[in-house]
C-alpha atoms as one frame of an Amber mdcrd trajectory, in Angstrom:
protein
  34.611  87.577  -7.164  34.188  84.323  -9.095  30.446  84.956  -9.464  31.034
  88.384 -11.029  33.550  86.905 -13.483  31.092  84.178 -14.424  28.283  86.711
 -14.904  30.470  89.036 -16.978  31.660  86.105 -19.062  28.050  85.017 -19.592
  26.970  88.503 -20.714  29.945  88.884 -23.052  29.428  85.410 -24.527  25.715
  86.044 -24.958  26.387  89.309 -26.755  29.062  87.813 -28.982  26.879  84.880
 -29.904  23.782  87.014 -30.415  25.636  89.492 -32.624  27.296  86.799 -34.730
  25.820  84.886 -37.636  24.630  82.143 -35.275  21.142  83.655 -35.354  19.572
  85.921 -37.916  18.746  89.259 -36.266  15.079  88.403 -35.792  15.815  84.930
 -34.353  18.057  86.090 -31.503  16.800  85.119 -28.059  14.752  87.640 -26.136
  16.153  88.558 -22.735  13.769  89.380 -19.898  15.459  90.088 -16.579  13.164
  90.354 -13.552  14.328  91.831 -10.256  11.908  92.444  -7.407  12.559  93.962
  -3.996  11.464  91.929  -0.989  10.889  88.756  -2.994  11.988  85.649  -1.166
  13.837  82.809  -2.893  10.897  80.413  -2.594   8.130  82.947  -3.371   7.835
  81.813  -6.996   6.442  78.506  -8.195   9.542  77.777 -10.290  11.574  77.683
  -7.061   9.163  75.398  -5.203   6.605  77.786  -3.699   3.003  76.807  -3.171
   2.162  80.266  -4.531   1.011  79.880  -8.123   3.017  81.922 -10.633   2.278
  80.093 -13.900   3.458  82.762 -16.341   6.749  83.346 -14.541   7.134  79.574
 -14.189   6.738  79.183 -17.960   9.374  81.854 -18.616  11.692  80.117 -16.150
  11.135  76.696 -17.728  12.029  78.018 -21.175  14.907  80.222 -20.101  17.759
  80.749 -17.692  17.270  81.097 -13.945  19.754  82.586 -11.512  20.134  80.199
  -8.607  23.376  81.612  -7.194  22.784  85.388  -7.302  22.781  86.730  -3.767
  21.409  90.067  -2.702  22.817  92.573  -0.267  21.140  94.425   2.562  20.612
  97.478   0.354  18.534  97.063  -2.778  20.676  99.472  -4.814  23.753  97.280
  -4.292  21.945  94.235  -5.651  20.689  96.297  -8.590  24.225  97.539  -9.400
  25.572  93.971  -9.278  22.802  92.627 -11.500  23.284  95.441 -14.026  27.093
  95.225 -14.202  28.179  91.784 -12.987  30.442  93.533 -10.469  30.306  94.049
  -6.751  28.663  97.398  -6.032  31.892  99.135  -4.992  33.777  97.768  -8.012
  31.177  99.344 -10.313  31.394 102.736  -8.613  28.433 102.333  -6.283  25.216
 104.138  -7.146  27.056 106.176  -9.795  27.922 103.083 -11.901  31.048 105.024
 -12.880  33.351 102.011 -13.265  31.211  99.419 -14.980  29.281  98.830 -18.161
  25.663  97.857 -17.690  24.001  94.902 -19.340  21.827  97.427 -21.220  24.930
  99.094 -22.689  26.432  95.763 -23.734  23.170  94.528 -25.252  22.640  97.873
 -26.992  26.057  97.488 -28.632  24.818  94.107 -29.915  21.779  95.826 -31.495
  19.289  94.703 -28.868  16.448  97.038 -27.901  16.622  97.698 -24.153  13.883
  98.885 -21.820  13.345  99.060 -18.087  10.215  99.458 -16.003  10.116 100.106
 -12.266  12.245 101.507  -9.483  15.696 102.810 -10.442  17.151 104.027  -7.114
  20.598 104.787  -8.593  22.221 107.982  -9.863  21.035 109.782 -12.978  18.418
 107.889 -14.997  18.288 104.482 -16.716  18.439 106.185 -20.119  21.917 107.442
 -19.104  23.096 103.825 -18.726  22.040 102.167 -21.960  18.309 101.709 -21.552
  16.550 103.076 -24.613  13.153 103.269 -22.903  12.235 103.699 -19.253   9.098
 104.230 -17.215   9.231 104.207 -13.457  10.359 106.173 -10.451  13.874 107.288
  -9.665  13.684 107.192  -5.878  13.838 104.223  -3.540  10.160 104.519  -2.649
   7.145 106.484  -3.766   3.850 107.666  -2.323   0.892 107.055  -4.587  -1.465
 108.903  -2.213   0.247 112.298  -2.064   1.557 112.431  -5.624   5.139 112.084
  -6.719   7.501 113.933  -9.049  10.171 111.236  -9.365   8.432 109.260 -12.114
  10.000 109.418 -15.563   9.034 108.339 -19.051  12.169 108.177 -21.219  13.881
 110.879 -19.170  10.935 113.278 -18.996   9.036 113.985 -15.778   5.775 112.053
 -15.477   3.568 113.576 -12.797   1.537 111.315 -10.576  -1.332 113.358  -9.129
  -2.417 113.040  -5.521  -5.386 110.735  -5.027
C-alpha cells in the first residue's frame, strides 16, 4: 500500500512540476518506461549483470530506476500496477476501471504518450491515454502462423504466416 502511494505521489508531482513554469515546454524531461516480461532483476548491466546492456545502462545512469517495484505471478497484474500505481484489484483488474493510467496523467500535462509491445489488458492502449500504439493485444503471439491481434493506433495490423 505504501509503495502505491509513493508511486502515485511521484507521478502526480512529476506531472505538476512538468506542467508548471519550472521547465519551458520543450525542456521538460523525457520519460521512457521499460517493462519486460521474464526479465530478471540482475539481467541488466545497471543492476550488476555481467550481460552488457550499455544503452540501457546509460539511460539508467541519467534517469530514475525502480529498485523496489515487485512483480506478481501474472504479467497483467504487474502491468496494471506499473500503469496506475495501484494494486491490480484496486485499479479494477484487467479492465483498469478504477484507476487513471500514467499515460492519462501525462497526457493531461501535455506529454505525448506512446506504447510499443504486448498489452494483455482489456480494450486497447489508445483507450487508456496512449496516443500511439503498435503491438499485440494478447498475452502471446505466434509469428509463424500469423496473428490478428496486432494493432497500430487501434487499427488491425495483420501479420502474415511465414
